[in-house]
N, CA, C and O atoms as a MOPAC input file, in Angstrom:
PM7 MOZYME 1SCF
protein

 N      0.81500 1    -1.18900 1     0.00000 1
 C      0.00000 1     0.00000 1     0.00000 1
 C      0.86600 1     1.26300 1     0.00000 1
 O      0.59900 1     2.19900 1    -0.75300 1
 N      1.90700 1     1.28700 1     0.84900 1
 C      2.80900 1     2.44000 1     0.91500 1
 C      3.48400 1     2.65800 1    -0.43300 1
 O      3.61700 1     3.79800 1    -0.87700 1
 N      3.90900 1     1.58800 1    -1.08700 1
 C      4.59000 1     1.69800 1    -2.37700 1
 C      3.65100 1     2.30700 1    -3.41600 1
 O      4.06300 1     3.16400 1    -4.19800 1
 N      2.40600 1     1.87200 1    -3.42600 1
 C      1.41700 1     2.39400 1    -4.36900 1
 C      1.16300 1     3.87500 1    -4.10100 1
 O      1.07700 1     4.66800 1    -5.03900 1
 N      1.04300 1     4.25100 1    -2.83600 1
 C      0.78500 1     5.64300 1    -2.47100 1
 C      1.94800 1     6.53800 1    -2.90900 1
 O      1.72400 1     7.63400 1    -3.42300 1
 N      3.18500 1     6.07700 1    -2.71000 1
 C      4.36800 1     6.85000 1    -3.12200 1
 C      4.40800 1     7.00500 1    -4.63500 1
 O      4.73900 1     8.07400 1    -5.14800 1
 N      4.06800 1     5.93200 1    -5.35000 1
 C      4.07000 1     5.98100 1    -6.81400 1
 C      3.05900 1     7.00200 1    -7.32100 1
 O      3.34300 1     7.75300 1    -8.25500 1
 N      1.88100 1     7.02900 1    -6.70600 1
 C      0.84700 1     7.98600 1    -7.10900 1
 C      1.29000 1     9.41500 1    -6.80400 1
 O      1.09900 1    10.30900 1    -7.62800 1
 N      1.87700 1     9.63800 1    -5.63400 1
 C      2.36300 1    10.97500 1    -5.28200 1
 C      3.46700 1    11.42000 1    -6.22800 1
 O      3.49100 1    12.57800 1    -6.64500 1
 N      4.36900 1    10.53300 1    -6.56700 1
 C      5.46200 1    10.85700 1    -7.49300 1
 C      4.90900 1    11.21100 1    -8.87000 1
 O      5.36100 1    12.16800 1    -9.49700 1
 N      3.93500 1    10.44200 1    -9.33600 1
 C      3.32000 1    10.70200 1   -10.64000 1
 C      2.60000 1    12.05000 1   -10.63000 1
 O      2.68200 1    12.80700 1   -11.59700 1
 N      1.89700 1    12.34800 1    -9.53900 1
 C      1.18200 1    13.62200 1    -9.43300 1
 C      2.16300 1    14.79400 1    -9.44000 1
 O      1.92000 1    15.80500 1   -10.09900 1
 N      3.25600 1    14.66100 1    -8.71700 1
 C      4.27400 1    15.70300 1    -8.66600 1
 C      4.90300 1    15.89800 1   -10.04000 1
 O      5.07400 1    17.03300 1   -10.48400 1
 N      5.24500 1    14.82200 1   -10.71100 1
 C      5.84300 1    14.91200 1   -12.04800 1
 C      4.87400 1    15.56700 1   -13.02100 1
 O      5.28400 1    16.38500 1   -13.84400 1
 N      3.60100 1    15.22000 1   -12.93700 1
 C      2.59700 1    15.82200 1   -13.81800 1
 C      2.44800 1    17.30800 1   -13.58600 1
 O      2.33600 1    18.07300 1   -14.54400 1
 N      2.44500 1    17.73400 1   -12.33300 1
 C      2.30900 1    19.16600 1   -12.05000 1
 C      3.54500 1    19.93100 1   -12.50000 1
 O      3.43100 1    21.06800 1   -12.95700 1
 N      4.70800 1    19.33700 1   -12.38100 1
 C      5.92700 1    19.98500 1   -12.86600 1
 C      5.90100 1    20.11000 1   -14.37900 1
 O      6.34100 1    21.11800 1   -14.93200 1
 N      5.39000 1    19.09500 1   -15.04300 1
 C      5.28600 1    19.13000 1   -16.49600 1
 C      4.34800 1    20.25700 1   -16.92400 1
 O      4.65200 1    20.99800 1   -17.85900 1
 N      3.22600 1    20.38700 1   -16.25100 1
 C      2.27600 1    21.44200 1   -16.60400 1
 C      2.85100 1    22.82500 1   -16.35000 1
 O      2.65300 1    23.73300 1   -17.15600 1
 N      3.55200 1    22.99600 1   -15.25500 1
 C      4.17300 1    24.28500 1   -14.95800 1
 C      5.21100 1    24.61400 1   -16.02400 1
 O      5.25700 1    25.74100 1   -16.51800 1
 N      6.03600 1    23.64800 1   -16.38000 1
 C      7.05700 1    23.85800 1   -17.40500 1
 C      6.44500 1    24.20300 1   -18.74400 1
 O      6.96400 1    25.06800 1   -19.44900 1
 N      5.35800 1    23.55400 1   -19.11300 1
 C      4.69000 1    23.82600 1   -20.38000 1
 C      4.15100 1    25.24600 1   -20.40500 1
 O      4.24600 1    25.92200 1   -21.42900 1
 N      3.58600 1    25.71200 1   -19.29200 1
 C      3.06900 1    27.07600 1   -19.23100 1
 C      4.16600 1    28.10400 1   -19.43800 1
 O      3.96000 1    29.10800 1   -20.11900 1
 N      5.31600 1    27.86100 1   -18.86000 1
 C      6.42900 1    28.79900 1   -18.99600 1
 C      6.90500 1    28.85900 1   -20.44100 1
 O      7.20800 1    29.93600 1   -20.95500 1
 N      6.97000 1    27.70800 1   -21.09200 1
 C      7.42100 1    27.68200 1   -22.48500 1
 C      6.42600 1    28.39400 1   -23.38200 1
 O      6.82500 1    29.21500 1   -24.20800 1
 N      5.14500 1    28.10200 1   -23.24100 1
 C      4.15600 1    28.72900 1   -24.10200 1
 C      4.07000 1    30.23000 1   -23.83800 1
 O      3.80600 1    30.99600 1   -24.76400 1
 N      4.28500 1    30.66400 1   -22.61000 1
 C      4.24500 1    32.08800 1   -22.30100 1
 C      5.39400 1    32.81300 1   -22.98100 1
 O      5.20900 1    33.91800 1   -23.49200 1
 N      6.56900 1    32.21800 1   -22.99600 1
 C      7.70600 1    32.88500 1   -23.63100 1
 C      7.54300 1    32.92100 1   -25.13700 1
 O      7.97100 1    33.88200 1   -25.77600 1
 N      6.93700 1    31.90300 1   -25.71900 1
 C      6.70400 1    31.88800 1   -27.15600 1
 C      5.65900 1    32.93300 1   -27.52900 1
 O      5.78200 1    33.57200 1   -28.57400 1
 N      4.66000 1    33.11700 1   -26.72100 1
 C      3.58500 1    34.05600 1   -27.01100 1
 C      4.08600 1    35.49900 1   -27.03900 1
 O      3.48500 1    36.33400 1   -27.71500 1
 N      5.15200 1    35.81400 1   -26.33800 1
 C      5.64000 1    37.18200 1   -26.26800 1
 C      6.87000 1    37.42300 1   -27.14300 1
 O      7.54900 1    38.43800 1   -26.98900 1
 N      7.15300 1    36.51600 1   -28.04200 1
 C      8.28600 1    36.67800 1   -28.93400 1
 C      7.87800 1    37.55400 1   -30.11100 1
 O      6.91800 1    37.23800 1   -30.81400 1
 N      8.59100 1    38.64000 1   -30.33100 1
 C      8.30400 1    39.52200 1   -31.45100 1
 C      9.11600 1    39.07100 1   -32.66000 1
 O     10.15600 1    38.42700 1   -32.52200 1
 N      8.62800 1    39.41700 1   -33.83900 1
 C      9.27100 1    39.01400 1   -35.07100 1
 C      9.65700 1    40.26900 1   -35.86200 1
 O      8.89700 1    41.23700 1   -35.88900 1
 N     10.82000 1    40.26100 1   -36.49700 1
 C     11.25300 1    41.39300 1   -37.30500 1
 C     10.58100 1    41.32200 1   -38.67700 1
 O     10.58500 1    40.28000 1   -39.33200 1
 N     10.00200 1    42.45300 1   -39.09900 1
 C      9.32200 1    42.51800 1   -40.38800 1
 C      9.73100 1    43.77800 1   -41.13200 1
 O     10.26200 1    44.72300 1   -40.54800 1
 N      9.47200 1    43.77100 1   -42.42800 1
 C      9.61400 1    44.95500 1   -43.25900 1
 C      8.30500 1    45.11900 1   -44.01100 1
 O      7.88200 1    44.21500 1   -44.73000 1
 N      7.65900 1    46.27200 1   -43.84800 1
 C      6.36900 1    46.55000 1   -44.49100 1
 C      6.45500 1    47.87000 1   -45.23800 1
 O      7.01800 1    48.84100 1   -44.73300 1
 N      5.89500 1    47.90300 1   -46.44500 1
 C      5.83400 1    49.13200 1   -47.22700 1
 C      4.37500 1    49.48900 1   -47.43400 1
 O      3.58300 1    48.68100 1   -47.91900 1
 N      4.03100 1    50.72200 1   -47.05700 1
 C      2.65000 1    51.16800 1   -47.19500 1
 C      2.54200 1    52.67100 1   -47.08900 1
 O      3.53700 1    53.37200 1   -46.90400 1
 N      1.31300 1    53.16100 1   -47.20900 1
 C      1.06200 1    54.60200 1   -47.13500 1
 C      0.72300 1    55.01700 1   -45.70800 1
 O      0.02800 1    54.30300 1   -44.98500 1
 N      1.22700 1    56.18200 1   -45.32000 1
 C      0.89300 1    56.72900 1   -44.00600 1
 C     -0.56700 1    57.16700 1   -44.04400 1
 O     -0.95200 1    58.01600 1   -44.84900 1
 N     -1.37500 1    56.57700 1   -43.16200 1
 C     -2.80500 1    56.89500 1   -43.11400 1
 C     -3.07600 1    58.08200 1   -42.19600 1
 O     -3.82300 1    58.99600 1   -42.54700 1
 N     -2.45400 1    58.05400 1   -41.00400 1
 C     -2.63100 1    59.17500 1   -40.07100 1
 C     -1.55900 1    59.11800 1   -38.99200 1
 O     -0.94700 1    58.07900 1   -38.74600 1
 N     -1.35400 1    60.26400 1   -38.36000 1
 C     -0.43400 1    60.35800 1   -37.22800 1
 C     -1.25600 1    60.29000 1   -35.95300 1
 O     -2.21900 1    61.03800 1   -35.78300 1
 N     -0.86900 1    59.38400 1   -35.05400 1
 C     -1.60300 1    59.24300 1   -33.79000 1
 C     -0.92400 1    59.99900 1   -32.65700 1
 O     -1.54500 1    60.27300 1   -31.62900 1
 N      0.34000 1    60.33500 1   -32.84000 1
 C      1.08500 1    61.16600 1   -31.88600 1
 C      2.33000 1    61.67400 1   -32.60400 1
 O      2.49600 1    61.43400 1   -33.80000 1
 N      3.20000 1    62.37000 1   -31.88900 1
 C      4.42600 1    62.87200 1   -32.52200 1
 C      5.41200 1    61.74200 1   -32.81600 1
 O      6.34600 1    61.92000 1   -33.59700 1
 N      5.20700 1    60.57900 1   -32.19200 1
 C      6.14200 1    59.47200 1   -32.39700 1
 C      5.46600 1    58.20300 1   -32.93500 1
 O      6.07900 1    57.13600 1   -32.96300 1
 N      4.20600 1    58.32300 1   -33.36000 1
 C      3.50100 1    57.13800 1   -33.87100 1
 C      2.55900 1    57.51700 1   -35.00900 1
 O      2.00800 1    58.61700 1   -35.04700 1
 N      2.39200 1    56.57700 1   -35.93300 1
 C      1.47900 1    56.77500 1   -37.04600 1
 C      0.97000 1    55.41700 1   -37.50800 1
 O      1.47700 1    54.37800 1   -37.08500 1
 N     -0.03200 1    55.43200 1   -38.37800 1
 C     -0.53500 1    54.18000 1   -38.93500 1
 C     -0.19600 1    54.13200 1   -40.41800 1
 O     -0.17600 1    55.15600 1   -41.10000 1
 N      0.06900 1    52.92100 1   -40.90200 1
 C      0.27200 1    52.72000 1   -42.33300 1
 C     -0.71700 1    51.65700 1   -42.80000 1
 O     -1.12800 1    50.78400 1   -42.03500 1
 N     -1.08400 1    51.75200 1   -44.06400 1
 C     -1.96000 1    50.76000 1   -44.66900 1
 C     -1.14700 1    49.98200 1   -45.69000 1
 O     -0.54300 1    50.55200 1   -46.59800 1
 N     -1.14700 1    48.66000 1   -45.51800 1
 C     -0.41200 1    47.75400 1   -46.40600 1
 C     -1.40000 1    46.71500 1   -46.92200 1
 O     -1.89700 1    45.88900 1   -46.15700 1
 N     -1.68200 1    46.75800 1   -48.22200 1
 C     -2.60800 1    45.79500 1   -48.84100 1
 C     -3.91800 1    45.68800 1   -48.06200 1
 O     -4.41300 1    44.58800 1   -47.81500 1
 N     -4.47200 1    46.83300 1   -47.67800 1
 C     -5.74400 1    46.87600 1   -46.98500 1
 C     -5.68100 1    46.61500 1   -45.48800 1
 O     -6.70600 1    46.70800 1   -44.81200 1
 N     -4.51900 1    46.29300 1   -44.95400 1
 C     -4.37100 1    46.03900 1   -43.52600 1
 C     -3.66000 1    47.23100 1   -42.87700 1
 O     -2.71100 1    47.77800 1   -43.43800 1
 N     -4.12800 1    47.62300 1   -41.69300 1
 C     -3.56500 1    48.77900 1   -40.99100 1
 C     -2.63100 1    48.32700 1   -39.87500 1
 O     -2.95100 1    47.42500 1   -39.10100 1
 N     -1.46800 1    48.97400 1   -39.80900 1
 C     -0.48900 1    48.71300 1   -38.75700 1
 C     -0.19600 1    50.01800 1   -38.02900 1
 O     -0.13600 1    51.08000 1   -38.64800 1
 N     -0.01400 1    49.93500 1   -36.71600 1
 C      0.44200 1    51.07800 1   -35.92900 1
 C      1.96500 1    51.01600 1   -35.91200 1
 O      2.54100 1    49.96900 1   -35.61700 1
 N      2.61300 1    52.12200 1   -36.22300 1
 C      4.07500 1    52.19700 1   -36.22100 1
 C      4.49500 1    53.11600 1   -35.07900 1
 O      4.14500 1    54.29600 1   -35.05600 1
 N      5.24400 1    52.56400 1   -34.13900 1
 C      5.76200 1    53.34900 1   -33.02100 1
 C      7.24000 1    53.61100 1   -33.26300 1
 O      7.98000 1    52.72300 1   -33.68500 1
 N      7.65700 1    54.83400 1   -32.99100 1
 C      9.06200 1    55.19700 1   -33.15200 1
 C      9.58300 1    55.74100 1   -31.82100 1
 O      8.81700 1    56.09400 1   -30.92400 1
 N     10.91100 1    55.79400 1   -31.72600 1
 C     11.54900 1    56.40600 1   -30.56400 1
 C     12.80700 1    57.12400 1   -31.03500 1
 O     13.04000 1    57.24600 1   -32.23800 1
 N     13.60700 1    57.59200 1   -30.11000 1
 C     14.80400 1    58.35700 1   -30.50500 1
 C     15.88300 1    57.47500 1   -31.13800 1
 O     16.88000 1    57.99900 1   -31.63500 1
 N     15.71000 1    56.16800 1   -31.13200 1
 C     16.66600 1    55.26200 1   -31.77300 1
 C     16.23200 1    54.86300 1   -33.19000 1
 O     16.98600 1    54.19200 1   -33.89500 1
 N     15.03500 1    55.26400 1   -33.61300 1
 C     14.52500 1    54.93600 1   -34.94200 1
 C     15.23300 1    55.79300 1   -35.99000 1
 O     15.30000 1    57.01500 1   -35.85600 1
 N     15.75500 1    55.15400 1   -37.02300 1
 C     16.41100 1    55.86700 1   -38.13100 1
 C     15.35100 1    56.23300 1   -39.16800 1
 O     14.70500 1    55.35300 1   -39.73800 1
 N     15.17400 1    57.52700 1   -39.40900 1
 C     14.22000 1    58.00600 1   -40.40900 1
 C     15.01500 1    58.59200 1   -41.56500 1
 O     15.91000 1    59.41300 1   -41.36600 1
 N     14.67500 1    58.15900 1   -42.78000 1
 C     15.38900 1    58.62000 1   -43.97100 1
 C     14.40000 1    59.18300 1   -44.98800 1
 O     13.43800 1    58.51700 1   -45.36800 1
 N     14.65300 1    60.42600 1   -45.42500 1
 C     13.85800 1    61.07700 1   -46.46600 1
 C     14.83900 1    61.62300 1   -47.50100 1
 O     15.79800 1    62.31100 1   -47.14900 1
 N     14.59800 1    61.31800 1   -48.77100 1
 C     15.50100 1    61.74900 1   -49.85500 1
 C     16.94300 1    61.33700 1   -49.57700 1
 O     17.87400 1    62.10500 1   -49.81900 1
 N     17.12000 1    60.12600 1   -49.07100 1
 C     18.44500 1    59.55700 1   -48.76600 1
 C     19.20800 1    60.31000 1   -47.67800 1
 O     20.42000 1    60.14700 1   -47.54200 1
 N     18.50000 1    61.13400 1   -46.90400 1
 C     19.13300 1    61.89000 1   -45.82500 1
 C     18.44800 1    61.57100 1   -44.50000 1
 O     17.24700 1    61.30200 1   -44.45800 1
 N     19.22000 1    61.60400 1   -43.42900 1
 C     18.65200 1    61.39900 1   -42.09800 1
 C     17.63900 1    62.49900 1   -41.80500 1
 O     17.86200 1    63.66900 1   -42.11700 1
 N     16.52100 1    62.10000 1   -41.19900 1
 C     15.47000 1    63.06100 1   -40.92200 1
 C     14.77200 1    62.70200 1   -39.61800 1
 O     15.27300 1    61.90400 1   -38.82700 1
 N     13.60300 1    63.30800 1   -39.40700 1
 C     12.81400 1    63.05100 1   -38.20400 1
 C     11.41500 1    62.61200 1   -38.60600 1
 O     10.97100 1    62.87100 1   -39.72400 1
 N     10.72900 1    61.95000 1   -37.69200 1
 C      9.35700 1    61.50300 1   -37.94500 1
 C      8.46800 1    62.69700 1   -38.28700 1
 O      7.57700 1    62.58700 1   -39.12900 1
 N      8.70400 1    63.81800 1   -37.64600 1
 C      7.87700 1    65.01400 1   -37.87200 1
 C      7.94000 1    65.51300 1   -39.31300 1
 O      7.06000 1    66.26000 1   -39.74000 1
 N      8.96400 1    65.11300 1   -40.06900 1
 C      9.08700 1    65.53800 1   -41.46300 1
 C      8.25300 1    64.67400 1   -42.41800 1
 O      8.05000 1    65.04500 1   -43.57500 1
 N      7.77400 1    63.52500 1   -41.93300 1
 C      6.92900 1    62.66700 1   -42.76400 1
 C      5.54100 1    63.27800 1   -42.87800 1
 O      5.11000 1    64.03700 1   -42.01000 1
 N      4.83100 1    62.93200 1   -43.98300 1
 C      3.50200 1    63.48600 1   -44.20500 1
 C      2.49800 1    62.38300 1   -44.52200 1
 O      2.83800 1    61.33400 1   -45.07000 1
 N      1.25700 1    62.65700 1   -44.15700 1
 C      0.17100 1    61.73600 1   -44.46200 1
 C      0.11800 1    61.49400 1   -45.97600 1
 O      0.25000 1    62.42700 1   -46.76700 1
 N     -0.07500 1    60.23400 1   -46.36400 1
 C     -0.16800 1    59.88600 1   -47.78300 1
 C      1.14700 1    59.44400 1   -48.39800 1
 O      1.14900 1    58.84800 1   -49.47500 1
 N      2.27500 1    59.72400 1   -47.73400 1
 C      3.56500 1    59.29300 1   -48.25700 1
 C      3.71700 1    57.78200 1   -48.11000 1
 O      3.19700 1    57.17600 1   -47.17300 1
 N      4.44300 1    57.19100 1   -49.05600 1
 C      4.73800 1    55.76500 1   -48.98300 1
 C      6.05600 1    55.58800 1   -48.25200 1
 O      7.05600 1    56.22200 1   -48.59000 1
 N      6.05100 1    54.71600 1   -47.24200 1
 C      7.24500 1    54.46300 1   -46.44300 1
 C      7.48000 1    52.95700 1   -46.30700 1
 O      6.55200 1    52.15200 1   -46.37900 1
 N      8.73700 1    52.61200 1   -46.10900 1
 C      9.10400 1    51.23800 1   -45.76300 1
 C      9.53400 1    51.25600 1   -44.31400 1
 O     10.43800 1    51.99400 1   -43.92300 1
 N      8.86900 1    50.42700 1   -43.52100 1
 C      9.11000 1    50.37300 1   -42.07800 1
 C      9.72500 1    49.02200 1   -41.74700 1
 O      9.23700 1    47.98000 1   -42.18700 1
 N     10.79100 1    49.05000 1   -40.97500 1
 C     11.41000 1    47.81600 1   -40.50800 1
 C     11.40500 1    47.85400 1   -38.98400 1
 O     11.70600 1    48.88300 1   -38.38000 1
 N     11.06000 1    46.71900 1   -38.36700 1
 C     11.05400 1    46.67300 1   -36.91600 1
 C     10.42600 1    45.40700 1   -36.38300 1
 O     10.13200 1    44.47100 1   -37.12600 1
 N     10.22900 1    45.39900 1   -35.08300 1
 C      9.64000 1    44.25300 1   -34.39400 1
 C      8.12100 1    44.39300 1   -34.41100 1
 O      7.58800 1    45.45100 1   -34.07900 1
 N      7.42200 1    43.32000 1   -34.80000 1
 C      5.96500 1    43.35800 1   -34.83900 1
 C      5.38900 1    42.46300 1   -33.75600 1
 O      5.85500 1    41.34600 1   -33.53300 1
 N      4.37300 1    42.97500 1   -33.09200 1
 C      3.60400 1    42.20300 1   -32.12800 1
 C      2.15200 1    42.60700 1   -32.33200 1
 O      1.78600 1    43.77000 1   -32.16300 1
 N      1.33600 1    41.63300 1   -32.69600 1
 C     -0.05800 1    41.87600 1   -33.11200 1
 C      0.01800 1    42.76900 1   -34.36100 1
 O      0.67000 1    42.39000 1   -35.33300 1
 N     -0.62300 1    43.93000 1   -34.36200 1
 C     -0.57400 1    44.83500 1   -35.51800 1
 C      0.24100 1    46.09100 1   -35.20500 1
 O      0.03600 1    47.13100 1   -35.83000 1
 N      1.15900 1    46.00300 1   -34.24700 1
 C      1.99500 1    47.14600 1   -33.87400 1
 C      3.45000 1    46.85500 1   -34.20700 1
 O      4.00300 1    45.83500 1   -33.79700 1
 N      4.06000 1    47.76300 1   -34.95400 1
 C      5.47200 1    47.63900 1   -35.32900 1
 C      6.26500 1    48.67900 1   -34.54300 1
 O      5.99200 1    49.87500 1   -34.63700 1
 N      7.23800 1    48.22400 1   -33.77400 1
 C      8.17500 1    49.13100 1   -33.10400 1
 C      9.32900 1    49.31200 1   -34.07800 1
 O     10.16500 1    48.42300 1   -34.23700 1
 N      9.36800 1    50.45000 1   -34.71800 1
 C     10.26500 1    50.67200 1   -35.85500 1
 C     11.71200 1    50.91300 1   -35.44000 1
 O     12.00300 1    51.66400 1   -34.50900 1
 N     12.61300 1    50.24100 1   -36.17300 1
 C     14.03800 1    50.54400 1   -36.07200 1
 C     14.44800 1    51.46600 1   -37.19700 1
 O     15.40800 1    52.22500 1   -37.07100 1
 N     13.69800 1    51.39800 1   -38.32900 1
 C     13.95100 1    52.32500 1   -39.43000 1
 C     12.67100 1    52.60200 1   -40.20600 1
 O     11.79700 1    51.74500 1   -40.33900 1
 N     12.59100 1    53.83900 1   -40.71800 1
 C     11.48700 1    54.28300 1   -41.56600 1
 C     12.12900 1    55.00100 1   -42.75000 1
 O     12.86100 1    55.97400 1   -42.56600 1
 N     11.85500 1    54.52000 1   -43.97200 1
 C     12.44200 1    55.12500 1   -45.17000 1
 C     11.31800 1    55.56200 1   -46.09500 1
 O     10.47300 1    54.75700 1   -46.48700 1
 N     11.31600 1    56.85600 1   -46.44400 1
 C     10.32700 1    57.36400 1   -47.39200 1
 C     10.66900 1    56.83100 1   -48.78800 1
 O     11.82900 1    56.85200 1   -49.20100 1
 N      9.64800 1    56.35400 1   -49.50700 1
 C      9.82900 1    55.84700 1   -50.86700 1
 C      9.43000 1    56.92300 1   -51.86500 1
 O      8.44600 1    57.63200 1   -51.65300 1
 N     10.16700 1    57.04600 1   -52.92500 1
 C      9.85600 1    58.05000 1   -53.95300 1
 C      8.84200 1    57.51900 1   -54.91300 1
 O      8.45300 1    58.21700 1   -55.84900 1

């Protein structure tokens, strides 16, 4: 009887550890961002450091910071120099429909 009880307790403990480990793995996978490059038109500015672009009918929010490289006419520039309706290529980390941009290049 004691041997059976120990075996059941060991199995229960191993199962709970397996479930805990699985949760940790799936949680880390769920928060992994992917690097993308998207080219689309600026639809609107939502703040001084963010705007939306439309790519093939889908809208993405583009967030920028002081580390984002913005290029207009092959020259370094600022987000404030971009205009609604311009076509830009955005590169950065995407999570859901939000891109944290590392670079924004205006297309001619």
